[in-house]
N, C-alpha and C positions, 0 to 999 in steps of 0.2 A: 363671779365677784359681785359684793353686795353694793346698793349705793352708798349706805354709808362709808363704807372702807373708800370706795371713787373719791368721795368730799372731801374725808381726810387726805387722801393723795392730794387733789385737786390745791386744796387751802396749802398745803405745807410748801407750794411752788409758786406763790402769787407775784412773786417778785424776782422769778428769773432773769439773771442778768447775762446769764453764758448757759447755753446747750451741753450738757455734760453725760458723759454716757451712763450714770448713774440716773440722771432723771430718763433718758431713753429706757432703760432697763425696768423703771419703775411702770411707764404706762404702754408698752409697747410689748404684745405677745412674741409675734413673729414677722418679718420683712421676706416678702417671696420675691425672689428676681427673675424674671423670665427671658426665655434665648430670644435674644434681638431679630428685628424682622427688616426689611426694607420696605420703605413707604414712600413713595414721590423721589425714589434716587436719595432717601434721609434714612439714616440708622433711627429707629426706634424701640426702645425698650423698656417692657412695660415693669411696674412694682408694684406690689400690693403690700399694703401696711394694716395689720390686724391690731387694734387698740384693747387692750384688758379690758377697759368699762363699756367700752360701747360698739366692738367686733369691729368690720371694715367701714371706714366711712369714704363714699364716694362723692367727690365733688362735683356739683353741677357743671357740663361741660356746655362752651358756647356753641350752636347752631352752626354748623357747615357754610352758612351765606353769612353770618357776622364775622366782622374783622377783631383780630383779636391785638390786644397793643406789643 
């Protein structure tokens, strides 16, 4: 996907009040759901979202020694 096309899509949705399936289909290339695992007695399931414009975005994770809110 080219940059101009991406900008047009983003500008089209600058005032989103509700996330609809149509908006998701416009931006998401695919969603992958992985097999659940047990970690520290809890069930954890990894999910990967691949966006049309930027590919996969992996947000920064807190360090193990930091407390999360």
